[in-house]
N, C-alpha and C positions, 0 to 999 in steps of 0.2 A: 351625219350622225354617227355616233360610235356606241358600242356596247362595252361596259365595264363589268367584270365579274370578279368577285372576291370569294375565294373558297377558304373558309375558316375551319377551325376545329369542330365547330358546332353548327355551322350554317353555310349556306350559299346565298350570296347577295348579287343581284344583277340589276344594272341600271342603264337606262337610255340617256346618253350624254351628248350635249352640244359641244362643238369644238372649243367653246370658251370655258368649258368645265361645268356648266350648269346641268344639273341632273333633272331631266324632264319626267322620268318615270322610274320606279324601282319595284323590285319584287324580292322577297326573301323566303328561304325555305330552311327549316331546321334539319339538321342531320341527327336522326335518332339512332339508338343502339341497333335496332333491326336494319337500318339503312347501311350500317357499317359492315354487314356481312357480305355485301357485294357493292362496296363503296364506289368502285370505278364506274359500274353501270349506273348506279344512282346519280353520280355527278354528271355523267354524260346526258342521261335522260332529263334530269332536272334542268340543266342548262338549256338544252334544245327546246324543251316544252316552254320554259319560262321566257326565253327570248322571243319565240313565236307569239306567245300571249301578249307580251309587251308591244311587239310590233303591231299586232292585230288591234289592240286597244288604242293605239295611237295613229292608226291609219298609215302605217309606214310599210313599204315593201322591203323584203330582205335584201334586194339588190341595192337599196339606198344606204345600206350600212357600209361605211368606209373601212371600219376596222373593229375587231373584237379583241379586247385586252383582258388577260386572265392573271389575277394575282393569287398566288398559292404559297402556303408556308413550305419551307424546306428547300431542297436543291432541285433546280430545273436546268435543262440544257436541250437546245434544238427542238423545242416543242414537247419535250418529255418531262414529266414529273419524275425525276430520278429517285428522290426519296423525300417523302413527307411522313416522318415518323409518327406524328400525332394522329394521322389518318390511316396509318398502316398502308401507304401507297408506295409502290416501288416500280420504277420503269413503266409508267403509264403514259402512252402516247396521246395525250389529251387533244393536242392540236389536230393530229391526224383523224381522231374520232370525230371532232366537231366539224372538220372540213366536209364530212359526209352531208351535213345539214346546211352549211353556209358557205358562200363563195367569197366572202370578205376575207381580207388578210387577218390572221389570228396570231397574236403574240402572247407568250407565256413568260412570266417573270416572278421572281420571289416577291412575296407580299410586302416585305419591308422595303425592297427596292422601289416597288410601285408607290408606296406611301411617300418615300423620299422624293421620287420624281414629281408627285403631285404637289408637295410642299415647295419644290424648286420652281415649278411652273405657275402655281396659283397661290401659294401661301407665304409663310414667313421667310423662306429662303430665296424668294424671287430676286432680291437686290444683291445677292452675294454670288461672286464667281467661284470662290472656294468655300466649301462647307461640308460638315459631317452631319448626317441625320441619323438619329438612333431611335429604335422602336423597341420598347420594353414590353415583353409578353411572356410566353413560355420560355423563350430565349431572348437574346439581345441581337436583334437584326439591325441592319442599317444600310446606308448608302453614303459614298464619299464622292464629292464633286470637286473637280479641279478645272479651273478656267471655264466654268459653266457646264462642263460635261461630266456625266457620271462615269467613274472609273469602272472598268470591266476586267476582272481577272481572266487569265488564259484558260484555266481548267474548267471552272464552272462559273456561272454568273453570280454566285453567292456572295463573295467577299464578306462572308458571314462574320459578324463581330461576335457571334456566339450562339451556340446551342451548347451551353457549357454548364458545368456544375458551379453554382453560386454559393450554395450552403451545403457543406459535406453531409450534414444530417438532415437535410431538407426533405420535402415530399418527393416520392419517386415519380419520375417522368415516365411516359409511355416507352421511352427508349431504354429505360433501365437505370439511367443515371439519376442523381439527386438534383433537385432544382430548388429555387428559393420559395416559390409560392405556387 
């Protein structure tokens, strides 16, 4: 069994997942304005409580979890959310914080990379060795696959296709730049 976590701009979603990708149970929690005042503590506590609740409701012991995967917007490296501008998170050692609660291996990756990996393993990209996956949202995220493997840049795991200005007179993003929508 594995646990998948998606930290979005407005929610945290947690799922209990079989190795074939089937979601057995899930729980979501909205991130409200008041939660953002101490967002790191809110994320840590929400994830720990929600995972334990899912495990308890499904009669699974924490020791039976093989891995916990976290998808988060922005830039991450070595288990640290380096920058998630839309959440106002900077240098948050999320993996270290969650290791206090769980002994399973915990991995952190950009949310667009996670979506690309899922498409590569279970979805439309399965049959291709070379592919580009693009995720349109606040920015333009993505993943590039060559010979069946996701390319990983040296500096950060981002290979971000964009958190960029799309429309010069667009809506102001939380980072201060203009965006399309």
